[in-house]
N, C-alpha and C positions, 0 to 999 in steps of 0.2 A: 243670383237666385239659385236655389237648389230644388230638385224634384224630390218628393217623398216616395216611399215604396209603392204608393198608390198613384204615383205620377201626377199628383196635385201640386200645384205651384205654391211654395211657401211665401210667407210674407217677408219683407225686408228685414234684415238682422236686427236693426234698432228697434223694430216694432215686436219683436218676440217677448213675451212676457217674462222669459227666464234670463233675459239680458239685463244685468244689473250694473250700476254705475258706482256703487260705494262698497263699504265694508259691512259685515255682518257680525255685530257684537251685542252679546246679551239678548239675543232674540229680536233686535231691531236693526233696520238698515241705516247706516251712517254715512254722512257726506263730510268731505274734508278738502282742504287745499294744500298743495297744488294737485293737479290732476295730470294723467299721462295718457297718451293715445296707444291704443291696441291696433296694430296694422296687419293687414293681410299679406303673408310672405309671398303670395303669388303675384301681387300687383304693387305692393308697397303702399296701398292706400289705407288711411285710417278708417277703421270700421266701428270704433266705439272710443269713448272716453271715460276712464275709471279714475276715481279719487284715490290718491295715495294716503293711506293712514299714517299717523305720525307716532312718536315714541310714547305719548301720553295715551293714545288709543291702544297701543300695544300693551301697556300696563293695565289699562281699564279691561282689556279682554282677559288678561291673566286673572284679574280680581274677579271677573264674572264667572270664569271657569272654576276658580278656586271656591267661590261661594255656591256654586251649583254641584260641586263634586259630591258632597255628603249625601244629598237627596238621590242623586243619579246612581251612586255606588250602593245605596241601600235598597234600590228597587230589586224585587225578585228577579232573578235572571230571565223567566219567562216574560216579564213585562218589558225589560229591555229588548228581548227578542221580538215582541210584538211591535215596538217602535221601528226596529230595523227592517222588519217585513213590510211595514207600511212605506219606509223609505224606498226599499226595492220596488215596490209597486208603483211608486211615483217616477222612478227612473225609467222603468219599462214603459210606462205610459207615455213619457215624455221623450222617447228614444230619438225620434226625427229631429225634434227641436235641439237637443243636445248634439246630434250629429252636424246640424247646420252651424251651430256655434263653433264646434271643434274644427270643421273644415275651414271656416272663415279666419279663425285666429292662429290655427297651427299649420294649416296648408295640406292636411293629411287627406288622401283620396277618400272618397265617399265610402267605399266598401271597407277600407281599413277604419275608417271613424265609426262605422256602424259595429264592426268587430270590437272596437275598443269599448263603446258603450255597453255592449253585451257583456264583455269582460268586466268592466266596472261594476256592473249590476250583479255579476255572479259573486263578487266578493262579499257584497252586502246580504245577499241570500245565504251564502255560506256561513257567515258570521252571525246571522240571526239564529241559525241552529247551534253554533259553537257556544253562543252565549249561555246555553243551558247545560254546558258539559264541563265547566271548570270545577271538577269535584274535589272533595277532600280526599287526601291520600293518607290511608292508614299504614302505619310501620310497626313491625313486630318489636316491642320495646326490649331494650337491652338492660332495663332496670327492674327490680322487683317491685310489684304493687304500683307500676306506673303505665299510663295510657299515653301513646304518642300519636300525634296526627300533624299533618302538614296542610296548611290552608293556603289557597291562592287568593290574594287580595289585590284590587286595582291599585296602581301604583301612584295615581294621582292625576294631576293636570299634565297633559302631553303636548309637546309642540310638534307640528308636522310642517315639514318644508318640501314642496313638491316641485317637479321638473316641468318643462315644457313640452317634451316629446311625447309624454302620455298624461295629458292634463286632467283627465278624468279618472282613469284607472288607478293612477298613484295616490289620488286622494281617497277613493274608496277602500283600497287595499290597506292603507294605513288607518283611516278613520274608522271603518267598520270593525276592525280588530280592536282598537282602543275602546270604542263604545261599548262593544260586547263585553269587554272585560270589566267595564264600570268606570272607565275613565272619562274625563272631560277634555276638550280639545281647544288649542289655539293653533290655526292653520295659516301658512303664508304660501300661496302659490306663486309660480314664476311671473315676473313682471311682464313677460312675453305673451303669456296665455292665462290671464286670470279669469276670464269670463266662464270657462267650464267649471272651475271650482266654485265660483259665485252662483252659478246655476244650481249646482248640487246643494249649495247651502239653503237655497230657496226651497228646493225639494224636500230637504230635511225639515225645515221649518213647516212646511205644509203636511209632512208625515207626522208631526207632533213631537219632535225632539225638543225638550225643554229649553227655556232660555238659558243662555250661559254655558250649555252643554257642548255646542259646536259653534265656534268662532272663526270667521275667515277674514283676513286682513290683507288686502292687496297694497302694493306699493314698493318702496325701496326695501330690498332685503336687509341692508345694513341697519336701516332705521328701525324696521319692525322685528327683526330676529335677534339682533345684538342684546337688547334688553331681556329677551326671554332666556338667552344663554346664562346670564348672571342672576336671574330670579330664582330664588330657592323654592318658590311654590311650583315652579315647573320642574317635574321630577324626571321626565324623560323627553328625549328629542329623537325624532325619526326624520331622516333626510334621504332623498334620492337625487343624485346629481354627480358632479365630477369628483374625482379623488382629491384634487386640489382643494376644492371648497369644503369636502369632508374632513380633511386634516385641519383646516381652520376652525371648523365648527367643533372638532374634538378639543382643540386647544382652549377655545372659548367657554366650553362647558366643564373644563376640568375643575375650575374653582368651586363649582357647586356639585361635583361628583354625580352628574345625571347618568341615568340609563341611556345608552346610545344605541340606535339602529341605523346603520349606515349602508345604504345600497349605492355603491360607487361605481367607478369605471369598469370597462370590460376590454378584453383584448383577445377575443375568442379564437382559437385555432380551429380549423376545419380540416380533418385528416381523412383521406381517402386511400385505402390499401388496394392492392391490385385485385383482390378477390371481390371487390365491392359490386353491387348492382350499378352499373355505370350511369344508366339512365335515371335512376333514382338519385343517386349521388349528385348528379348535375342539376336536377330539378330542386333538390333540397339545398344545394349550395346557392342557387339563385334566390331562393326564398331567404336563406340565412344572411345573405349580403345586402339585398335591396329592399326588404320590407322597411316600412317607415322611411323610405328614401335613404336607407343606410343609417338613419339617426336613431340607433337603438343599442343600448349597452350590451345586448345579447348578439349584436351583428357579427358575422363572421369576418374577422380583420385579416387573418392569415390563412391561406389555403395550401395545405401541405399535400401534395399528390404523389403517390407512388411513381417512380420513374418509368416503370414498365407501361403504364397507362397515361403518363403525363401528357404526351402529345395529343392523344385521342380525347382526354378530358378537356384540355384546353380548347380544342377545336369545338367541341359540343358546347362548352360553357360560353365561348364567345358568340356562337351562333344563337344560343338562347338570349344573352344579354343584348344582342342586336335588335331583337324585336320589342324590347321593353318601351313602353310608351312614356313620354314625359309631358306633363301638362299641369295646369291648375287643378287642385283637389276637387273641385266642383265638377270636373269632366271625368272624374274617376280613372286617372291614368294608373300605370304601375309605379310611377315615380313623380313625386310632387316636388315642391320647392324645399330647399333647405331653410332653416329657421332664420339665419342672419348672415351677414356679409362675412364675418369672421370664419364661419364654417366653410363657405365657398372658397376663401383664401387659403384655408387649411388643405382643401382638396387640391388646389393648384400647387401648393408648396409641396405636398407629398408626392404628387405625380412627378414634378420637376426633380425633386431629390432622388427618387428611385431611378429615374432614367439617367441621372448623372452618375449613378453608382452601377449601371450596367443593366437595368431592367429594360424590357421592351415593351412600347405601348402598342397594344393589340386592338384596342378600341376606346373611342372617346377621348377624354383627357382635357376637355375645356368646358366652359360654361355653355349652357344650352340656349338656343335662340328664343325659348319660351319666356325668358325674362332673367333678370340680373341675378336671382337667387337660385336659378335652376342650374344643375350640373349634369352633364352627359353620363349615362351609365358607362363606367370606365373599367377597362381590364388591363392589368400590367401582368406580364408573364416574366419568368426567369428573375424574379425579384430576389436580391441577396438579403441575407439577415441584417446587414449593416444599414440597410434603407430605413429611414424614419418610420414609414408605414409599418414596417415590421416591429417597431419598438413602441409606437404611440397609437392610441385609439384614433380611428379615422372619422367615425361619426358622418359619414357620407357615402355616396354610390361609387366608391373606388374599390374594386377587388384586386388583391395581390396574390398571385399564384406562384409557387416555387415547387420543385421536385425533391424527394428524399429517397434514401436507399435502403434504410433498415428501420425495424421498429424502435430499437434503442436510440437511433439518431433523432427520429421524429419526436419521441417522448422528450429527449433532451431539449430540442428546439422549441417545442410547444410550451414546456415549463419555463423556458428562459424569459420570464417576463415578471414584473412586479404585480400584475393582475391576476386574478384567479376567480372569474365569475362562472363562465361556462365553456365547455369544450365539446366539439362535435366529431364523432368518428364513424366512419362507414367501413365496415368489413362483415363478412359472413362466417368468419372463424370464431366459433364459441369460446375457445381458449384465449384468443387474442382479446376478444370483447372483454373478458374478466381482466385480463392483464391491463388492458388500457385503462379501464375503469378505476383500477387500483392505482396506477402509475401516474396518471394526469393530476396535476395539483389545481384542481377547480372545485367549486362548491357544487357544481351541477355538471353531469356528463350526459350528452344525448347520443344514442347509438341508433344509427340509420334512420334518423328523423331530425326535424328542426324544431317543431312545435312541442314544447315540454312544459310550459307554465300553465298555472290555473290555481283556483282557490285551495284545492286540497294538498298542494306541494309547498315545501319550506323553500322560498326563493331567497337566494343569497350567495355570496362568494367567500373566498379567503384571501389572505395576503392583502394587498392594497385595494381589494374590491369591496371591502367592507366588514361590517360587525353585524351579527345577529341575522334573523331570518323574517321573511314576511310571507304570509300565506300559512295555511294549515294550522293545527293547533298551537304550533310553535309561534306563529305570528301573534296570536292571542297572548301567550305566556310572556312574550317580550314586555307587555304592559302590565304584568302583575309582579308582586313580590310574594316570596314564600314566607309564611309565618308558622314557626314551630311551636306547637302547644303541647306541654307535658303536664298530665294530670296525675296527682297522687291518689292512690286508691286505698291507702293503708288506713 
C-alpha cells in the first residue's frame, strides 16, 4: 500500500483502474496466451499478470497504425495539439495512480517516481505546443523563375521500444514527439515493467487519441519487435536500452532502411578539479551516482578527482554515502532494489574485479539485508583504469573514485571509452570550462551540476551511445522527412 500526497490510503494495485492485463491494439484491449507475471523487485512477489502479444498481433498493430496514419497526419497541427493537451491533463490527473504502479513494478522510491511522472507529463505538454511549429522552410532559389521550399512531413508508422528504468518517461518522450509530428505508433514496453506503458495507453484512449494511432504491445521482445524490424510499413524505430541490443536492432532494421533513434549505454565521467566548490561537487556526485539506485544511463560511472583534493573529496563522499537509506520504494528510501538478479551479480563482479586490481573498498560492497535484489551503497577508491568498472557501464550503486594530475590526462582518460552520452565537470575556471566542454567526446556536458535533462533539450550521445536526439524540436524532427518542392514561375 502507498500513501498519496494527501496521506489517503490507496486501493490495492490490482484494483486500480489503470492496471491493464492485455495489449492495446486499434483502440481496443486485447487478450492473448500465454501470460507472464510482473513482479515487485523489492519482494519478488507477483503483482500482476499480463498477456503476451504474439507475432500476428504485432502485424495487426502495424496494420492498424498504417491505416490510421493518413487521417492522423492530415489533421491540422492545432488539432493534434489539442489531443496531446488532453493526454497531458489525464496524466496529471492520474499522477498518484501512475506513481503507485511504477513503485510496484520498478521499485523506484516514491519521490523519484513522482518526479518521473511529472517528467513524463512535461514531454506531452511540450510536444503539444511543438506540434504547431513544424513550419515550412523557405530557401532563396539558386534558379531563375523558381520558388524553393522545404516541407517537414511525418515519416509514417514508428516503432517505439522502451526500457524498464524509466517506464513512463521514455514512453512519453518518444510517443509525444512522434504523435506531434503526425506519426502513428506501435510500442513495446520492457517485459519487466509493462504496466506503466499500458496505463499511459489507457489515458491516451481517454484523451481521444484515435483508434490505431497509439498501440502498445506487451510480451516477449523477440516475438513482438522482430516483425516490426522487417516490416516496410514501419518507417522509423526508436529504442532506449543497452548498446548491445541497439546494435542488434540496427542490423535487423538494415534490410528496410529505417530511420533509427537509438539512446544506448552511458559511461559518464565525473571530473572534479582542485578549484571546484567541494561541498557542491560532493553533493552533485552523490546525486549523479545514486539516483534511480544507480540504474541510469546518465549515472556517473567513473569519478576523476584532482590529486590535490582527492583525499578530502573521498572522505566527504564516503561520509555522504554512509547515510543513504536502502529500502523498498514504498518507504521512499534513497536507494531501492535493483531490477533483477543479473544486475546484482554485476555489482558483485565489478567490486571483486576492482579490488583484485588494487582498488580499496571504502564502503559497502555486498548485498543489503533489505532483500535479495538490494545492494549496499558502495564506494571504491584508488580504482585503476584497468578495472572492469572503468570500462563497463555499472548500472547500480557502486561508485569508483580515482585521482588525476593534469587536465590533458583527465581528458584522455575520460574519452577512453566507446560510450559518449554525458560528462560531468566541476571547476570554477571559465577558460577550463570552455576547454573541457570542447575536448570531451560526449553528446552532453554538465558543468557544476547534475540535472540537465528536460523537454527543451536534445537528449542523446555520440559514439556507441546512440544515434539521433530526443526532446526539443530535434526530437520531433527525427520523426519527419524533408520534402523539397521546387515550383517554376516562368
